[in-house]
C-alpha positions as CSV (number, residue, x, y, z in Angstrom):
1,M,0.0,0.0,0.0
2,I,1.2,3.4,-0.9
3,R,0.8,5.8,2.0
4,S,0.7,9.5,2.2
5,L,3.7,11.1,3.9
6,P,3.4,13.3,7.0
7,V,3.4,17.1,6.8
8,L,5.5,19.1,9.2
9,R,4.8,22.8,9.4
10,H,6.5,25.5,11.4
11,S,4.8,28.5,12.9
12,V,6.5,31.6,11.6
13,R,5.6,35.0,12.9
14,P,4.9,37.4,10.0
15,A,7.2,40.0,11.5
16,Q,10.2,37.7,11.5
17,D,12.6,37.8,8.6
18,V,14.3,34.5,9.6
19,T,13.2,31.4,11.4
20,R,15.3,29.9,14.1
21,I,15.0,26.1,14.2
22,A,17.7,24.7,16.4
23,A,19.3,21.4,15.5
24,T,20.7,20.0,18.7
25,N,22.1,16.6,19.9
26,L,23.5,15.8,16.5
27,P,26.1,13.1,15.8
28,A,29.6,14.0,14.7
29,A,30.8,13.7,11.2
30,A,31.3,10.2,9.8
31,S,35.1,10.6,9.9
32,P,37.6,13.6,10.0
33,K,38.4,13.1,6.3
34,T,35.1,12.5,4.5
35,L,31.3,12.4,5.0
36,D,28.8,9.8,3.8
37,R,25.0,10.2,3.6
38,N,24.2,8.5,6.9
39,F,23.2,11.8,8.6
40,D,21.0,12.9,5.6
41,L,19.4,9.6,5.3
42,A,18.6,9.1,9.0
43,A,17.2,12.6,9.2
44,Y,15.0,12.0,6.1
45,Q,13.8,8.6,7.4
46,S,12.9,10.2,10.8
47,Y,10.9,12.8,8.9
48,R,9.1,10.3,6.8
49,D,8.2,8.3,9.9
50,N,6.8,11.5,11.5
51,S,9.3,11.1,14.3
52,L,11.4,14.2,13.5
53,P,11.0,16.6,16.4
54,K,10.2,20.1,15.3
55,Q,13.2,21.6,17.3
56,Q,15.9,19.3,15.9
57,V,16.8,17.3,12.9
58,Y,17.0,14.0,14.7
59,T,18.2,12.6,18.0
60,G,21.1,10.7,16.6
61,H,20.1,7.2,17.7
62,H,19.4,6.3,14.0
63,S,22.9,7.2,12.8
64,S,24.4,3.8,13.0
65,S,21.3,1.8,11.9
66,S,21.9,-0.2,8.8
67,S,18.2,-0.7,8.3
68,I,17.7,3.0,8.2
69,R,20.5,3.4,5.7
70,N,19.3,0.6,3.5
71,A,15.7,1.8,3.7
72,V,16.3,5.3,2.4
73,R,19.7,5.2,0.6
74,R,17.9,5.2,-2.7
75,T,14.8,7.2,-1.8
76,A,15.9,10.3,0.1
77,V,15.4,13.6,-1.6
78,V,17.7,15.7,0.6
79,I,18.7,19.2,-0.5
80,G,21.7,20.7,1.3
81,C,22.3,24.4,1.4
82,D,25.3,26.5,2.5
83,E,26.8,29.9,1.9
84,A,30.3,31.4,1.4
85,G,31.3,35.0,2.0
86,R,29.4,36.2,5.1
87,G,32.5,37.5,6.9
88,P,34.5,39.3,4.2
89,L,34.7,43.1,3.9
90,A,34.4,43.1,0.1
91,G,32.8,41.2,-2.7
92,P,29.6,39.1,-3.1
93,V,28.1,36.4,-1.0
94,F,27.4,33.0,-2.7
95,A,25.1,30.3,-1.6
96,A,24.6,26.9,-3.2
97,A,22.2,23.9,-2.9
98,C,22.8,20.4,-4.0
99,C,20.8,17.1,-4.2
100,C,22.6,13.8,-5.0
101,V,20.3,11.2,-6.6
102,P,21.5,7.7,-7.3
103,L,20.4,6.5,-10.7
104,T,21.1,2.8,-10.3
105,N,20.4,0.1,-7.7
106,D,23.8,-1.5,-8.0
107,I,25.5,1.0,-5.8
108,Q,28.2,-0.3,-3.5
109,S,28.7,2.9,-1.5
110,V,26.8,6.1,-1.0
111,D,30.0,8.1,-0.3
112,D,32.0,7.6,-3.5
113,L,32.6,11.3,-3.7
114,R,35.0,12.2,-1.0
115,V,33.7,15.4,0.5
116,N,33.8,17.3,3.7
117,D,33.3,20.9,4.9
118,S,35.0,23.1,2.4
119,K,37.1,24.8,5.1
120,Q,38.7,21.5,5.8
121,M,39.6,20.6,2.2
122,P,42.4,22.0,0.1
123,E,41.6,24.0,-3.0
124,K,42.5,21.2,-5.3
125,K,40.0,18.8,-3.6
126,R,37.3,21.5,-3.6
127,K,37.7,21.9,-7.3
128,E,37.4,18.2,-7.8
129,V,34.1,18.2,-5.9
130,L,32.9,21.2,-7.9
131,L,33.7,19.4,-11.2
132,Q,32.0,16.2,-10.2
133,A,28.9,17.9,-8.8
134,T,28.3,20.5,-11.5
135,G,30.4,19.4,-14.5
136,F,32.3,22.7,-14.4
137,S,35.7,23.5,-13.1
138,S,35.3,27.2,-12.4
139,L,32.8,30.0,-12.2
140,Q,33.9,31.2,-15.6
141,S,33.1,27.9,-17.3
142,L,29.9,27.5,-15.4
143,D,28.7,31.0,-16.3
144,S,29.4,30.5,-20.0
145,Q,27.8,27.2,-20.3
146,S,24.9,27.0,-17.8
147,Q,21.8,29.0,-17.4
148,R,22.1,32.3,-15.7
149,V,18.9,33.6,-14.1
150,V,18.6,37.3,-13.1
151,I,16.6,37.5,-9.8
152,S,17.1,41.3,-9.3
153,G,19.2,44.0,-10.8
154,G,17.8,44.4,-14.3
155,E,17.7,42.4,-17.4
156,R,21.0,43.8,-18.6
157,L,22.7,41.4,-16.2
158,G,21.6,38.5,-18.3
159,T,23.9,39.4,-21.0
160,A,26.6,41.3,-19.1
161,T,30.1,39.8,-18.8
162,L,31.0,38.1,-15.6
163,K,33.4,40.9,-14.8
164,S,30.9,43.6,-15.3
165,M,28.3,41.7,-13.3
166,L,30.6,41.5,-10.3
167,K,31.2,45.3,-10.4
168,V,27.6,46.4,-10.8
169,P,27.1,49.2,-8.2
170,T,23.4,48.6,-7.7
171,P,21.9,45.7,-5.8
172,S,21.7,42.6,-7.9
173,T,21.2,38.9,-7.4
174,V,21.8,36.2,-10.1
175,L,21.4,32.4,-10.1
176,W,22.9,29.5,-12.0
177,K,21.5,26.0,-12.0
178,G,21.9,22.7,-13.7
179,K,22.2,18.9,-13.3
180,H,25.2,16.6,-13.9
181,V,25.2,12.8,-14.4
182,V,28.4,11.1,-13.3
183,E,29.2,7.7,-14.9
184,G,25.5,6.9,-15.3
185,R,25.3,6.3,-11.6
186,W,24.8,9.6,-9.9
187,L,22.7,12.6,-10.7
188,F,23.8,15.8,-9.0
189,V,21.2,18.6,-9.2
190,W,22.7,21.9,-8.1
191,S,22.2,25.6,-8.0
192,A,24.2,28.6,-6.9
193,T,23.1,32.2,-6.2
194,M,25.2,35.3,-5.9
195,A,24.2,38.6,-4.1
196,N,26.6,41.4,-4.8
197,H,28.1,43.9,-2.4
198,A,25.3,46.4,-3.0
199,S,22.6,43.9,-2.1
200,I,24.5,43.1,1.1
201,D,24.5,46.8,2.0
202,E,20.8,47.1,1.2
203,I,19.4,44.2,3.2
204,N,22.4,43.2,5.4
205,I,24.6,40.1,5.1
206,L,22.4,37.7,7.0
207,Q,19.3,38.4,4.9
208,A,21.3,38.3,1.7
209,S,22.8,34.9,2.5
210,L,19.5,33.5,3.6
211,A,17.8,34.8,0.4
212,C,20.5,33.2,-1.7
213,M,20.1,29.8,0.0
214,H,16.4,30.0,-0.5
215,H,16.7,30.8,-4.2
216,S,19.2,27.9,-4.6
217,A,17.1,25.3,-2.8
218,H,14.0,26.4,-4.8
219,A,15.9,26.1,-8.1
220,V,17.1,22.6,-7.2
221,W,13.6,21.4,-6.3
222,S,12.2,23.0,-9.5
223,I,14.6,21.0,-11.5
224,L,13.8,17.8,-9.6
225,K,10.1,18.0,-9.8
226,G,10.2,19.2,-13.4
227,S,12.7,16.6,-14.7
228,S,11.8,14.9,-18.0
229,M,12.3,11.2,-18.7
230,D,15.9,11.9,-20.0
231,S,17.7,10.3,-17.1
232,F,15.2,7.4,-17.1
233,K,15.7,6.7,-20.7
234,A,19.4,7.0,-20.3
235,S,19.3,4.4,-17.6
236,L,17.4,2.0,-19.8
237,T,20.2,1.9,-22.3
238,Q,22.7,0.6,-19.8
239,S,23.6,-3.0,-19.3
240,R,21.7,-3.1,-16.0
241,P,18.5,-1.0,-16.6
242,E,17.7,-0.5,-12.9
243,L,16.7,2.8,-11.4
244,S,16.8,3.9,-7.9
245,S,13.5,4.5,-6.1
246,T,14.3,8.2,-6.1
247,S,14.5,8.4,-9.8
248,V,11.3,6.4,-10.2
249,V,9.4,8.6,-7.8
250,L,10.6,11.7,-9.5
251,H,9.3,10.5,-12.9
252,L,6.1,8.8,-11.7
253,R,4.5,12.2,-12.0
254,E,4.6,11.8,-15.8
255,L,2.7,8.5,-15.5
256,Y,0.0,9.6,-13.0
257,D,-2.7,12.2,-13.8
258,N,-3.4,12.5,-10.1
259,L,-0.9,11.4,-7.4
260,E,-3.7,10.7,-5.0
261,Q,-5.3,8.1,-7.3
262,K,-2.6,5.6,-6.6
263,R,-4.1,2.7,-8.5
264,H,-4.3,4.5,-11.8
265,Q,-2.3,2.8,-14.6
266,P,-1.7,4.6,-17.9
267,S,-3.2,2.5,-20.7
268,N,-0.4,3.3,-23.2
269,N,2.5,2.9,-20.8
270,N,2.1,-0.7,-19.7
271,N,5.7,-1.8,-20.3
272,L,7.1,1.3,-18.7
273,F,4.7,0.9,-15.7
274,Q,5.7,-2.7,-15.2
275,T,9.4,-1.7,-15.3
276,L,8.6,0.8,-12.5
277,L,6.8,-1.8,-10.5
278,T,9.8,-4.2,-10.6
279,V,12.0,-1.5,-9.1
280,G,9.8,-1.4,-6.1
281,A,9.3,2.4,-5.6
282,P,7.8,2.8,-2.1
283,S,5.6,5.8,-2.9
284,P,4.9,8.3,-5.7
285,L,4.8,11.0,-3.0
286,Q,8.3,12.1,-2.4
287,P,8.9,15.1,-0.1
288,P,12.1,17.1,-0.1
289,L,14.0,17.6,3.2
290,V,16.0,20.8,3.0
291,L,18.9,21.1,5.3
292,I,20.3,24.6,5.9
293,D,23.7,25.1,7.4
294,G,23.7,27.3,10.5
295,S,21.1,28.3,13.1
296,H,18.7,30.1,10.8
297,C,16.3,29.0,8.1
298,P,15.1,31.4,5.4
299,K,11.5,32.3,6.1
300,Q,10.7,31.9,2.4
301,S,12.0,28.3,2.4
302,V,10.0,27.3,5.5
303,E,6.8,28.7,4.0
304,Y,7.4,27.3,0.5
305,F,8.6,23.8,1.2
306,S,6.2,23.3,4.1
307,G,3.3,24.3,1.9
308,L,4.0,22.6,-1.5
309,S,2.7,19.3,-2.6
310,P,4.2,16.8,-2.2
311,N,5.0,18.3,1.2
312,G,8.5,19.0,2.4
313,A,10.3,20.4,5.4
314,V,13.2,22.7,6.2
315,Y,15.6,22.4,9.1
316,S,18.7,24.2,10.2
317,V,21.8,22.2,11.2
318,V,24.5,23.9,13.3
319,K,27.9,23.1,11.8
320,G,25.9,21.1,9.2
321,D,28.9,21.2,6.7
322,T,30.7,18.8,9.1
323,K,27.7,16.5,9.5
324,S,25.6,16.5,6.3
325,Y,26.9,15.1,3.0
326,S,24.5,17.3,1.0
327,I,25.4,20.5,2.9
328,A,29.1,19.7,2.4
329,L,28.5,19.5,-1.3
330,A,26.8,22.9,-1.3
331,S,29.6,24.3,0.9
332,N,32.3,23.3,-1.6
333,I,30.3,24.6,-4.6
334,A,29.7,28.0,-2.9
335,K,33.3,28.3,-1.7
336,C,34.8,27.5,-5.1
337,L,32.6,29.9,-7.0
338,R,33.1,32.8,-4.6
339,D,36.9,32.3,-4.7
340,D,36.7,32.4,-8.5
341,A,34.7,35.6,-8.3
342,M,37.2,37.2,-5.9
343,G,40.0,36.1,-8.3
344,I,38.3,38.1,-11.1
345,L,37.9,41.2,-8.8
346,H,41.6,40.8,-7.8
347,K,42.5,41.5,-11.5
348,E,40.4,44.6,-11.4
349,Y,41.7,45.9,-8.1
350,P,45.2,44.3,-7.6
351,E,46.1,46.8,-4.9
352,Y,43.9,45.0,-2.4
353,D,45.3,41.5,-3.2
354,F,41.8,39.9,-3.1
355,A,43.3,36.6,-4.4
356,S,45.2,36.0,-1.2
357,H,42.5,36.7,1.4
358,M,39.3,36.6,-0.6
359,G,38.1,39.8,1.0
360,Y,38.4,38.6,4.6
361,P,39.6,41.1,7.2
362,T,43.2,40.0,7.4
363,L,45.9,42.5,8.5
364,A,47.2,42.8,5.0
365,H,43.7,43.6,3.7
366,R,43.0,46.2,6.3
367,T,46.3,47.8,5.7
368,A,45.5,48.0,2.0
369,V,42.1,49.6,2.7
370,Q,43.8,52.1,5.0
371,K,46.3,53.0,2.3
372,H,44.1,53.1,-0.8
373,G,40.6,53.6,0.7
374,P,37.7,51.2,0.0
375,S,37.2,49.9,-3.5
376,P,33.9,50.1,-5.3
377,V,33.2,46.5,-4.3
378,H,33.8,46.9,-0.6
379,R,30.7,46.6,1.6
380,K,29.9,50.0,2.9
381,T,28.0,48.6,5.9
382,F,31.0,46.7,7.2
383,T,33.3,48.3,9.7
384,I,37.0,47.7,9.4
385,K,38.5,47.0,12.8
386,S,41.4,48.8,14.3
387,M,44.7,48.2,12.5
388,D,46.4,47.0,15.7
389,K,44.1,43.9,15.8
390,K,45.5,40.9,13.9
């Protein structure tokens, strides 16, 4: 029997701009060197079982359960979100979201991609994660070959060069999104959003970063729920035409006129329907669980994902980039793209040496600002601390 999944809603006061949802009593990372999906899967299973407390992601007692891992390793739709660039004195803030979907059932491990918190990984490893998750090795290649969406700042940003876009003096927010299939086994659906220095000055850095995370998570879910049969057909051409339950569930929407009428069988898709049945998808109702790094959730995300159908939920995870595989993926994407952006700004304003400190308030950076004054891309609402503080 296919059952409806529970709905978890959060009460959000209209006057609030952010929602605080504490994530306490969480297990540590899988290892100091890499993360697997245990945290994400256990959190998702707890949510599906309606045992996920509203004030935390999960209590941690599921983290070592093999039954939990096996039950959801191929069914979890977990979207991880993180940001990069809240602390710098200059430049934009980036946020990314990522969902990792297995395409086959013959998966030996769920942590083939070695990933951890971006701050704990060297640049070379971060670039490898960026390439595997997005298919692009840099912001420049990503911008030239993937879809750029202008959220605010004017239509001109849609055709502006990357350099010009980073220097725009008025508030602007742009988004990139896409999906990347790795070796026919993994589908990475990703999105990255950038708010420039003027946007940060207009609404403050917290609101800018939360808005970017919401836009990215929304874009990933839009790709997932709107996916065509491309990945399904691609899987059928492989030697082992098996799909994961996640893939099946995402595409069942094309076979059902009404998800609530669970016994409906399309008359002209019998063979395809039988193939889906043999895979054993547990339910055509597949809610996303959005995990946000930090102690705040974007109000827009809580309202949107709690209210959409199929229903989803949003939870914050303190130090989530050291616990959640999905958040760590997003952390690496956001960090790599922002570093590339600061590399571009470094060439425009070499006197500040952005390439070495990425805009963070190091002594060398503060000395340069004292000597040359703030650049056009410095955040006017940020205060530069006394020069005698290292």
